N, C-alpha and C positions, 0 to 999 in steps of 0.2 A: 569455967563454971557452967554448970547446967542448972537452972532454977525451973525448968519447964518439967512438970509431971509426966511420967511416962506414958499415961494414956493419951493425953493431949499431943504428945511427941509423935505417937503412933499414929493418931488421927490425921496430923499434919503430913506425916509420910505418905498415907495412903491417899490424901487429896494431891500431893505432887505427882504420885504415881499415876493418877487418873488423867493427869495433863500428856498432850502430845509431845514428842521430843522437841518439835518447834517451840511450842508454849513454855518449855522448861528453859530453852536457850533464851528465849524473849525474857523470861522473869530474870535469869541470871545476867542478863546485860543491863536489864533495868536496874539491877541492887548494885551491879558494878558501876553505873553511871551515877546512881544515888551516893555511892561511898565517894566518888571522885568529886561530886559537886560539895558534899561536906568537908572533904579535904581542902578543895580551894577555898571556902568559906573561912575555915580555920586558918589557914595560912595568911589569907588577905585581912582577916581580924587582926591578927598580929604584926602584919607588914603591907598595910594598905597601898603602900606606894610601889609596889613590884609591877615592872612591865610584864607582858603576856609572855616573853620569853624566859624572864626570872622565874615566873609562876611556874612554866614548864619544866624548869630545872628542877624547881623545889619540888614538884608534884615526883618527878622522876627518882630524885634522891629518896623520897619517902617509901616509894613503892619499891625501888630495886637497888636501894644503896650497899646492901649486903650481898650482892649478885655478881658484882665485878670487882676487878683490882683498881687501885688508886689509878693507874695509867688509863684503864679502860674508862672509868668514870669522867677523867677529865676529857677523853675525847668525845664521849658523848654528849656531856654538858656543853661543850664547844659546839657541837653539831646542834644542839637544841637551842643554843644562844643564838647562832647566826645562820642555821640552816644549810652550813656547809660543811662536809666532812674534810677533817684534816687528814692528810696523807697517811698511812700506817707506816710506822718506822720499825 
């Protein structure tokens, strides 16, 4: 969905183009951090008793759940839960 008028979109693109590469990277990182903060708040709103490691696993699932096989997901989640990788088999 795109509800932004074309002239406004072009103006925004022009403003972004005026930024230095460093400024654009900082903006992107800030947007990513804001997205993670919103994700955390949503998760904790529904599951307020999660531990930090459980929260890390849930964020990982939401961000990368479709990128790995079930076996890979299990290994990564184990690492996120206890901080130690399981030997590959």
